[in-house]
C-alpha positions as CSV (number, residue, x, y, z in Angstrom):
1,M,0.0,0.0,0.0
2,S,1.4,3.4,-1.0
3,K,1.9,6.1,1.5
4,N,-0.9,8.2,-0.1
5,T,-3.4,5.3,-0.1
6,S,-2.7,4.6,3.6
7,S,-3.3,8.5,4.3
8,V,-6.7,8.3,2.4
9,S,-7.7,5.1,4.4
10,E,-6.8,6.8,7.7
11,K,-8.8,9.9,6.9
12,T,-11.8,7.6,5.8
13,L,-11.8,5.8,9.0
14,K,-11.4,9.1,11.0
15,V,-14.6,10.2,9.4
16,L,-16.4,7.0,9.9
17,F,-15.3,6.8,13.6
18,L,-17.1,10.1,14.1
19,F,-20.4,8.6,13.8
20,S,-19.8,6.4,16.9
21,K,-20.0,9.7,18.9
22,H,-22.6,11.6,16.8
23,K,-25.7,10.3,15.5
24,S,-26.0,12.6,12.6
25,L,-23.4,15.0,11.0
26,T,-23.4,17.7,8.2
27,I,-20.5,18.2,5.9
28,N,-19.6,21.4,7.8
29,Q,-19.6,19.7,11.0
30,I,-17.3,16.9,9.6
31,V,-15.0,19.7,8.4
32,D,-14.9,21.3,11.6
33,L,-14.3,17.9,13.6
34,T,-11.6,16.5,11.3
35,E,-10.0,19.9,10.2
36,M,-9.9,18.5,6.8
37,N,-10.6,20.7,3.8
38,I,-14.1,20.5,2.5
39,S,-13.1,18.9,-0.8
40,S,-11.4,16.0,0.9
41,V,-14.5,15.5,3.1
42,Y,-16.8,15.4,0.2
43,R,-14.5,12.7,-1.5
44,I,-14.6,10.7,1.6
45,I,-18.4,10.9,2.2
46,N,-19.0,10.1,-1.5
47,T,-16.8,6.9,-0.9
48,L,-18.7,5.9,2.2
49,R,-22.1,6.5,0.7
50,N,-21.0,4.3,-2.4
51,Q,-20.1,1.5,-0.1
52,E,-23.4,2.1,1.8
53,F,-21.7,2.7,5.2
54,I,-23.6,5.9,5.6
55,M,-26.9,7.5,4.2
56,L,-28.9,10.7,4.4
57,N,-31.7,11.0,6.9
58,N,-34.9,13.1,6.3
59,E,-33.1,16.2,7.6
60,R,-30.4,15.6,4.9
61,D,-27.8,14.8,7.6
62,Y,-25.4,11.9,7.2
63,I,-26.0,8.9,9.4
64,L,-24.8,5.3,9.7
65,N,-26.7,2.9,7.6
66,P,-28.0,0.3,9.9
67,A,-28.4,-2.4,7.2
68,V,-24.6,-2.6,6.8
69,I,-23.3,-1.4,10.1
70,L,-25.5,-3.7,12.5
71,P,-24.3,-7.0,10.9
72,L,-20.9,-5.9,11.0
73,Y,-21.1,-4.9,14.5
74,N,-22.8,-8.1,15.5
75,K,-19.9,-10.1,13.7
76,V,-17.3,-8.4,15.6
77,N,-19.1,-8.4,18.9
78,T,-19.7,-12.2,18.6
79,D,-16.0,-12.7,17.7
80,I,-15.0,-10.6,20.8
81,R,-17.2,-12.6,23.2
82,A,-15.9,-16.0,21.9
83,N,-12.4,-14.9,22.5
84,I,-12.8,-13.4,25.9
85,K,-14.8,-16.3,27.3
86,P,-11.7,-18.3,28.3
87,S,-10.5,-15.4,30.4
88,L,-14.0,-15.2,32.2
89,K,-13.9,-18.9,32.8
90,R,-10.4,-18.9,34.3
91,L,-11.4,-16.1,36.8
92,A,-14.6,-17.9,37.6
93,N,-13.1,-21.2,38.3
94,S,-9.9,-20.1,39.9
95,L,-11.4,-17.6,42.3
96,N,-14.8,-19.4,42.9
97,A,-16.8,-16.5,41.7
98,S,-19.1,-15.1,39.1
99,V,-17.8,-12.7,36.6
100,F,-19.1,-10.5,33.9
101,L,-17.9,-7.9,31.2
102,S,-19.7,-4.7,30.8
103,K,-19.4,-1.6,28.5
104,D,-20.9,1.8,28.3
105,H,-24.4,1.9,26.9
106,K,-26.8,4.7,26.0
107,D,-28.4,7.0,28.4
108,N,-26.0,6.7,31.4
109,Q,-26.3,2.9,31.4
110,I,-23.9,0.0,31.2
111,I,-24.7,-3.2,29.4
112,I,-23.5,-6.8,30.2
113,V,-21.9,-8.2,27.1
114,E,-20.6,-11.6,28.5
115,K,-20.8,-13.4,31.9
116,E,-19.6,-16.6,33.5
117,D,-20.6,-18.2,36.7
118,G,-18.2,-20.0,38.9
119,P,-18.7,-23.0,41.2
120,G,-19.6,-20.8,44.4
121,N,-22.9,-20.2,45.8
122,L,-23.6,-17.0,44.0
123,R,-25.1,-16.9,40.7
124,W,-25.5,-13.6,38.6
125,V,-29.2,-13.7,37.5
126,E,-29.0,-10.9,35.0
127,S,-28.3,-12.2,31.5
128,I,-26.3,-10.9,28.6
129,G,-27.8,-7.7,27.3
130,F,-29.2,-6.5,30.9
131,T,-28.5,-3.0,31.5
132,Y,-27.8,-0.9,34.8
133,N,-27.9,2.7,35.3
134,I,-24.6,4.4,36.1
135,P,-23.2,4.3,38.9
136,T,-24.9,1.1,40.2
137,G,-22.5,-1.3,41.9
138,T,-18.8,-1.7,41.6
139,A,-19.1,-2.0,37.6
140,G,-21.2,1.1,37.4
141,K,-18.9,3.1,39.7
142,T,-15.8,2.1,37.7
143,H,-17.4,3.0,34.3
144,L,-18.3,6.3,35.8
145,A,-14.7,7.0,37.0
146,Y,-13.3,6.5,33.4
147,I,-16.2,8.3,31.8
148,L,-15.6,11.4,33.9
149,K,-11.7,11.1,33.4
150,G,-12.4,11.6,29.6
151,M,-14.5,14.8,30.1
152,D,-13.7,18.5,30.3
153,E,-14.9,20.4,33.4
154,H,-18.0,21.7,31.7
155,E,-19.0,18.2,30.5
156,R,-18.3,16.7,33.7
157,E,-20.6,19.1,35.6
158,S,-23.4,18.7,33.1
159,Y,-23.1,14.8,33.4
160,L,-23.1,14.9,37.2
161,E,-26.2,17.1,37.2
162,N,-28.2,14.4,35.5
163,L,-26.7,11.7,37.5
164,K,-29.2,9.8,39.8
165,L,-27.9,8.1,42.9
166,V,-30.2,5.4,44.0
167,H,-30.7,4.0,47.6
168,Y,-30.5,0.2,47.1
169,T,-29.2,-0.7,50.5
170,D,-28.1,0.9,53.7
171,K,-24.6,0.9,52.2
172,S,-25.5,2.6,48.9
173,I,-23.8,5.9,48.3
174,V,-26.4,8.6,47.7
175,D,-24.0,11.4,48.5
176,L,-22.3,12.9,45.3
177,K,-19.4,14.2,47.3
178,I,-18.6,10.8,48.7
179,L,-19.0,9.2,45.4
180,L,-16.4,11.6,43.7
181,E,-14.0,10.7,46.5
182,D,-14.6,6.9,45.6
183,I,-14.1,7.8,42.0
184,K,-10.7,9.4,42.8
185,E,-9.7,6.3,44.5
186,I,-10.7,4.1,41.7
187,L,-8.6,6.2,39.1
188,I,-5.6,6.2,41.6
189,N,-5.7,2.4,42.4
190,G,-7.0,1.0,39.0
191,Y,-9.6,-1.0,40.7
192,C,-12.9,-0.7,42.6
193,I,-14.1,-2.8,45.5
194,T,-17.7,-2.5,47.0
195,E,-19.7,-4.5,49.6
196,G,-23.3,-4.4,49.9
197,E,-23.7,-1.0,47.9
198,H,-25.9,-2.6,45.2
199,L,-27.0,-5.8,46.8
200,E,-26.7,-6.8,50.4
201,E,-24.2,-9.3,51.5
202,V,-22.4,-9.1,48.1
203,V,-18.8,-8.1,47.4
204,G,-17.9,-6.8,44.0
205,F,-14.5,-6.2,42.4
206,S,-14.1,-4.3,39.1
207,V,-11.0,-3.4,36.9
208,P,-11.0,-1.3,33.8
209,I,-9.9,-2.9,30.4
210,L,-8.0,0.0,28.9
211,N,-6.8,0.4,25.4
212,P,-3.0,0.2,25.8
213,N,-2.5,2.9,23.3
214,S,-4.9,5.6,24.3
215,G,-5.6,4.4,27.9
216,V,-9.5,4.6,27.2
217,C,-11.7,2.3,29.1
218,M,-13.2,0.0,26.6
219,Y,-14.8,-2.5,29.0
220,V,-15.0,-3.2,32.8
221,L,-14.3,-6.7,34.2
222,T,-16.4,-7.4,37.4
223,L,-16.3,-10.2,39.8
224,I,-18.8,-10.9,42.6
225,R,-19.0,-13.1,45.6
226,T,-21.1,-13.4,48.8
227,S,-19.7,-11.6,51.8
228,N,-19.3,-14.8,53.7
229,E,-17.2,-16.3,50.9
230,F,-14.8,-13.3,50.8
231,N,-11.5,-13.3,52.8
232,I,-9.9,-9.9,53.0
233,E,-6.5,-11.9,52.7
234,E,-7.6,-12.8,49.1
235,K,-7.9,-9.3,48.0
236,Q,-4.5,-8.9,46.4
237,K,-4.8,-12.2,44.7
238,I,-8.2,-11.4,43.2
239,I,-7.0,-7.9,42.0
240,I,-3.9,-9.3,40.4
241,S,-5.7,-12.1,38.6
242,M,-8.4,-9.8,37.4
243,K,-5.9,-7.2,36.0
244,E,-3.9,-10.0,34.2
245,E,-7.0,-11.2,32.6
246,A,-8.0,-7.6,31.8
247,S,-4.7,-7.2,29.9
248,R,-5.3,-10.3,28.0
249,I,-8.7,-9.2,26.9
250,A,-7.4,-5.7,25.9
251,N,-4.6,-7.1,23.8
252,Y,-7.2,-9.2,21.9
253,I,-9.7,-6.5,21.4
254,I,-7.2,-4.1,19.9
């Protein structure tokens, strides 16, 4: 591949990836976001339209074409799930716990994308595709930590204004100031531990799965046990094991 062809491909992908953050875009918006000249943007848009990756909506804005994108997304998602399953099984069996993988979803939610139950007494009843409101449980708090990390001050304030803190148990955090202190600790330590904040008598561990190149949180890996199955002396073993598997998953995904 020539250097020029490679450059065109990179620019095309750059434009396509904009639609992962924006539901619809105009030509001028794409020019502003990419800082490309308008002629280049028109050429790229025409290429993407010809390949049916994007289309015009009723407002004459450009949007992703679901007929093409959704099958592609489902294929990639299925491949990812198949390849991360061994990591979840190793954790579930070696640590005698239930584990699940989650990612950011729409409307301040996270969604479970894969799970594995261990031989212990606790079974995670929610199925793949189940959603939680952020910052529910250890997974929700971990997602929130890395969402806020990627925001500027204005975005952060706006996001927190709309955040709903729910009283699930007597240990649930409903004070924003306390929650933000926990968020700070999560980012410092690289993991989150909760006990009884979402479900009584349940201990949760979460670690982020970070893109090694950008540091962006792609997924969150979570392990849960009943309180009577948890021994504080196992804390470091659990965290180390989870971080090792998180690293394996990250290397596969990218």
